[in-house]
PAMI-637106 format. One line per 5 residues: number of its first residue (from 1); their letters; for each residue z, y, x of C-alpha. Coordinates in pm, whole numbers, plus 32768, in hexadecimal, padded with zeros to 4 digits. Each point is the difference from the previous one (the first is absolute). Example, Ala and Ser with C-alpha at 12.3 -4.5 7.8 and 13.67 -1.06 7.14 Angstrom:
1 = AS = 830C,7E3E,84CE  7FBE,8158,8089
***
This chain:
1 = XXXXX = 91AA,60C8,BAE9  80B8,8122,7F5F  7F97,816C,7FE4  8162,807D,7FDE  7FEA,8040,7E88
6 = XXXXX = 8107,7F3A,7F43  802F,7FA2,7E94  8145,7F52,7FA9  8050,7FF7,8174  7ECD,7F31,8059
11 = XXXXX = 7EE1,807A,80D8  7EB3,801E,7F4B  7EC2,7F70,809A  7F11,80CE,80CD  7EAA,7FCA,8099
16 = XXXXX = 7FB8,7FBF,816F  7FEC,8175,8043  8162,802A,7F7B  7F9A,80B4,7EBF  80CC,7FB9,7EC9
21 = XXXXX = 7F24,7F21,7F24  8086,80A4,7EC6  7F5A,8148,805C  7EA9,7F69,7FC2  8024,7FAA,7E93
26 = XXXXX = 814C,805A,7F62  8012,8145,7F42  80E5,802F,7ED7  7FB3,8126,7F1D  80DD,8131,801C
31 = XXXXX = 804C,80AB,7EB4  80DC,812A,7FB0  801B,8119,7F02  7F10,80CE,80D1  7F10,7EDA,8022
36 = XXXXX = 8037,7F1E,7ED2  7EAF,7F4D,8009  7FD3,7EE2,80F4  7E8D,7FB6,802D  7F94,7E94,8019
41 = XXXXX = 7F12,8057,811D  8133,805A,80CD  808C,7E9D,7FF4  7FBA,7ECE,80CF  800A,7E90,7FAC
46 = XXXXX = 8093,7EFC,80E9  7F7F,7E9B,7FF0  8100,7EF1,7FB9  7F00,7EE7,7FDC  7F89,7FBD,7E9C
51 = XXXXX = 80C0,8131,7F89  8005,8162,8087  8107,810F,7FFB  7F88,8160,7FB4  8117,80DF,807A
56 = XXXXX = 803B,8106,7EF2  8168,807F,800E  8118,7F9B,80E5  8166,8050,7F9D  8007,8160,8092
61 = XXXXX = 7F82,80C7,7ED5  80E8,7F43,7F10  8134,801D,80D9  7FF7,7E86,8035  8009,7FAE,7E8C
66 = XXXXX = 7EA7,7F5A,7FF8  7EB7,7FCD,80B6  7E9E,7FB1,7F8B  7F0A,7F0A,8096  7EB6,7F97,7F64
71 = XXXXX = 7F95,7E96,8032  7E8B,7FB9,7FF2  7FBD,7E8A,8007  7EE0,7F0B,801A  7F97,7F1F,7EE0
76 = XXXXX = 8104,7EED,7FBD  80D5,808A,811C  8172,7FB2,801E  80A1,8151,804E  813A,7F75,80A4
81 = XXXXX = 80B3,7EBB,8042  8119,7FA0,7F13  8112,80EC,8071  8146,80AA,7FA6  806D,8165,804B
86 = XXXXX = 8170,8041,8040  7FF0,817C,8009  7EFE,8086,7F0C  7F5D,7FD5,7EAD  7E88,800D,7FD5
91 = XXXXX = 7F2E,806E,7ED9  7E8F,7FA3,7FF4  7F1F,80E3,7F31  7EB0,7F58,7FC8  7ED6,80E0,804D
96 = XXXXX = 7EE5,7F03,7FFC  7FD5,7E8E,7FB5  80E7,7EF7,7F72  8130,7FA5,80D1  80E1,7ECE,7FF8
101 = XXXXX = 8171,801D,8050  80EC,7EDD,8046  816E,8062,7FE5  811B,7F06,8012  7F25,7EE7,7F77
106 = XXXXX = 7F53,80C7,7EEB  7E94,8073,8006  7F88,813A,7F4F  7EB3,80B8,800A  7FC5,8176,7FFA
111 = XXXXX = 7ECD,80DB,7FD3  7FA6,8170,803A  810E,80E9,7F7E  810E,7EF0,8007  813C,8022,80D2
116 = XXXXX = 80B2,7ED0,8092  816A,8014,8077  805B,7F2D,8130  8177,8025,803C  80AD,7FC4,814C
121 = XXXXX = 80A2,7EAB,8035  7EF8,7F4F,7F2A  7EFB,7F1D,80A2  7EA1,8076,7FAB  7E94,8018,8063
126 = XXXXX = 7EC7,8095,7F68  7E88,7FD3,800F  7EAD,8075,7F88  7FAD,7F14,7EE0  7E90,8067,7FF1
131 = XXXXX = 7EC2,7FB8,80BE  7FD7,8172,8057  80C7,80EC,80E0  812F,80A0,7F59  8104,810E,8043
136 = XXXXX = 8165,8051,7FA5  80F5,8113,8054  814C,7F8A,808C  812E,80DC,7FBF  811B,7FA0,80EC
141 = XXXXX = 8164,8073,7FBA  80B7,8065,80CD  7EFD,805E,8105  7FFA,7F5A,8153  7F41,7EBE,7FC6
146 = XXXXX = 7EBE,80CC,800D  8038,8000,8179  7FEC,7E83,7FFF  7E91,801F,7FA0  7FC9,8102,8112
151 = XXXXX = 8094,7F1B,8107  7F53,7EC8,7F7B  7EAA,80AA,7FFE  8035,8072,8168  8065,7EA1,806D
156 = XXXXX = 7ED2,7F63,7F56  7F09,80FE,808B  808B,7FD3,8160  7FF8,7E82,7FF2  817A,7FF0,8031
161 = XXXXX = 8057,7F61,7EAE  8095,7EB8,807D  80E7,7F39,7F1A  812B,8067,80D5  7FA8,8172,7FF2
166 = XXXXX = 7FC0,7FF3,7E88  814A,7F46,7FD1  80B8,8111,80BC  7F50,810B,7F31  8061,7F4E,7EBD
171 = XXXXX = 816C,7FEC,8070  8008,816F,8063  7F98,8060,7E9F  80E2,7F0A,7F49  7ED6,7F2E,7F8F
176 = XXXXX = 8019,7E89,7FCC  7EC7,7F25,7FE5  7FC6,7EA8,7F63  7ED3,7F59,80AB  800F,7EC5,7F28
181 = XXXXX = 800A,80C8,7EBD  7EDF,80D3,8081  7F27,7ECE,8045  804E,7F6D,7EAA  7FA9,813C,7F3D
186 = XXXXX = 7EC7,8041,80D0  7F84,7E9F,7FB9  8059,800A,7E8D  7F46,8149,7FC5  7EE8,7FC0,8100
191 = XXXXX = 8054,8137,80C9  7F76,8089,8145  8119,802E,80FE  7F33,805B,8134  7EB0,809D,8046
196 = XX = 7EF8,7F21,80A1  7FE8,8035,8177
***
């Protein structure tokens, strides 16, 4: 079912009453010279499973140069499958906890105040390497991939996140995924990849 709202020429999910599911939980902060402070209470967090996406800034205020998304995560949670971006670079600024990053076969760890560069066209994943919840701030450049999290959260909350739908979403955003690499890294580092039902 489609509500008529499109992102990248695809209809977004809606509920049975025809309301756009994104209206219920997606709010990016709006900053400007006249309103330069974006209050955290004005944001929402979408659930992506073991990791969340707190929608802070989409690409509008930066003219498409970058976007900001905070990722809160459960203890030992794997934030994403092994994947590769073809359009954007990501920078992870650690806010809380100790994070592991696998990039092109190398593992590094980062702690609060550290910044990790994840360039496009390089296979990578990342995870919470502690037994407590953790958070990081994801800087995405150029902007646009922030909308992937918006769409993914809506699909998950609506129960429409089938492998085929997720595959189409990945393709639309130039994202490639390595399921075998994901399983290997999750097993090696004893990571949680799904919440218990």
